[in-house]
C-alpha positions as CSV (number, residue, x, y, z in Angstrom):
1,M,104.3,91.6,112.0
2,D,101.6,92.0,114.4
3,L,99.3,94.0,112.2
4,C,97.2,95.0,115.0
5,A,100.0,96.8,116.7
6,T,101.4,98.5,113.5
7,P,100.8,102.2,113.4
8,A,98.0,103.1,111.2
9,V,100.7,105.2,108.9
10,E,102.8,102.2,108.4
11,L,99.9,100.1,107.2
12,A,98.7,102.7,104.9
13,R,102.1,102.7,103.3
14,L,101.9,98.8,103.2
15,I,98.7,98.7,101.6
16,R,99.8,101.3,98.7
17,A,103.0,99.5,98.2
18,R,100.8,96.4,97.4
19,E,102.9,94.5,100.4
20,L,99.8,94.0,102.4
21,S,96.3,94.1,101.3
22,A,93.0,95.4,103.0
23,A,91.6,92.1,103.2
24,E,94.6,90.7,105.1
25,L,94.6,93.6,107.6
26,L,90.9,92.8,108.3
27,A,91.3,89.4,108.8
28,A,93.9,90.2,111.3
29,V,91.8,92.4,113.1
30,L,88.8,90.3,112.9
31,A,91.0,87.6,114.5
32,R,92.2,89.7,117.3
33,I,88.5,90.7,118.1
34,A,87.6,86.9,118.2
35,D,90.7,86.5,120.7
36,A,90.2,89.6,122.9
37,N,86.7,90.3,122.9
38,P,85.5,87.3,125.2
39,A,87.4,88.7,128.0
40,V,87.0,92.5,127.5
41,N,83.4,92.4,126.2
42,A,83.8,95.6,124.2
43,I,82.2,94.6,121.1
44,V,78.5,95.1,120.8
45,T,77.8,94.5,117.2
46,L,80.3,93.1,114.9
47,A,79.5,93.6,111.2
48,A,82.1,91.2,109.8
49,E,80.7,90.2,106.8
50,Q,79.6,94.1,105.9
51,A,83.3,94.8,106.6
52,A,84.5,92.1,104.3
53,T,83.1,93.7,101.4
54,A,84.5,97.1,102.1
55,P,88.2,96.2,101.3
56,T,87.2,94.9,97.9
57,A,85.2,97.7,97.1
58,A,88.0,100.0,98.2
59,C,90.6,98.3,96.2
60,L,88.4,98.2,93.0
61,R,87.9,102.0,93.3
62,S,91.6,102.6,93.6
63,R,92.7,100.8,90.7
64,P,93.8,103.1,87.7
65,R,91.2,102.9,85.0
66,S,92.6,101.4,81.7
67,R,92.4,103.9,78.6
68,S,90.7,102.3,75.6
């Protein structure tokens, strides 16, 4: 499946169903940028390291809290 060509609604469904992680999606997008950007020169500043921490933080926030 080409994640970069998949509609956002489907990507969201896959992430909610835990069939795809946000980190996997980010890796696919960063790979596409690395492949395409030399030809189109569209990215001015790529904050890949900052983006890499965002999916982890989002996943931690979305997990149900255990009741003690």
